[in-house]
C-alpha positions in Angstrom: -0.2 -0.1 0.0 1.4 3.5 -0.9 1.6 5.3 2.3 0.1 8.7 1.2 -1.3 10.9 3.7 -4.8 12.2 2.8 -5.5 9.4 0.3 -8.0 6.8 -0.1 -7.9 3.2 -1.6 -10.8 1.0 -2.2 -9.1 -1.9 -0.7 -7.5 -0.2 2.6 -9.7 2.8 3.1 -8.6 6.4 4.2 -5.0 6.7 5.6 -5.5 8.6 8.8 -1.9 8.5 10.2 1.5 7.0 9.5 2.6 5.4 12.5 6.0 4.0 11.7 8.4 3.6 8.7 9.9 0.2 8.2 12.0 0.6 5.1 13.2 3.5 2.6 14.5 1.9 -0.7 16.9 3.4 -3.2 15.5 6.4 -5.1 14.4 6.0 -8.7 15.0 8.8 -11.2 12.1 9.6 -13.4 13.2 10.3 -16.9 12.8 13.7 -18.5 11.6 15.3 -15.1 14.5 14.8 -12.5 11.8 14.0 -10.0 12.9 11.0 -7.7 10.4 8.4 -6.4 11.5 6.6 -3.1 9.5 3.2 -2.5 8.8 3.5 1.4 7.3 0.5 3.6 5.3 2.0 6.5 2.8 1.2 9.0 -0.2 3.3 9.1 -3.8 3.8 10.8 -6.7 3.7 8.1 -10.5 4.2 8.3 -12.6 2.2 6.0 -16.3 2.8 6.2 -18.8 -0.2 5.1 -22.0 0.0 3.4 -24.8 0.2 5.8 -22.5 1.3 8.7 -23.7 4.0 10.8 -21.3 6.7 11.6 -21.7 9.5 14.0 -20.7 13.0 12.1 -21.3 16.6 12.0 -22.9 18.2 9.0 -20.5 21.0 7.9 -22.2 22.0 4.6 -25.5 21.4 2.7 -25.9 22.3 -1.1 -27.8 21.2 -4.3 -25.6 18.1 -4.7 -26.0 16.7 -1.1 -24.3 17.5 2.2 -20.6 17.3 3.7 -20.1 15.9 7.2 -17.0 15.4 9.6 -16.4 12.4 11.5 -13.5 12.4 13.9 -9.9 13.2 12.3 -10.9 11.9 8.8 
């Protein structure tokens, strides 16, 4: 799993916090950009809501398309 904070994966859910870094591998230079990608193995806390699950949340905004709510640190 890519340890990207503020991301969501269908398999794992939302990454809430990175709790530990196990390994940082050698960097890979991206051709034509000069950017470097480092594969990182880490441990993290995730939140994966399930269909039908009831969550306590605070509604923060309502518009024509629906509403937005906040539940804890997510």
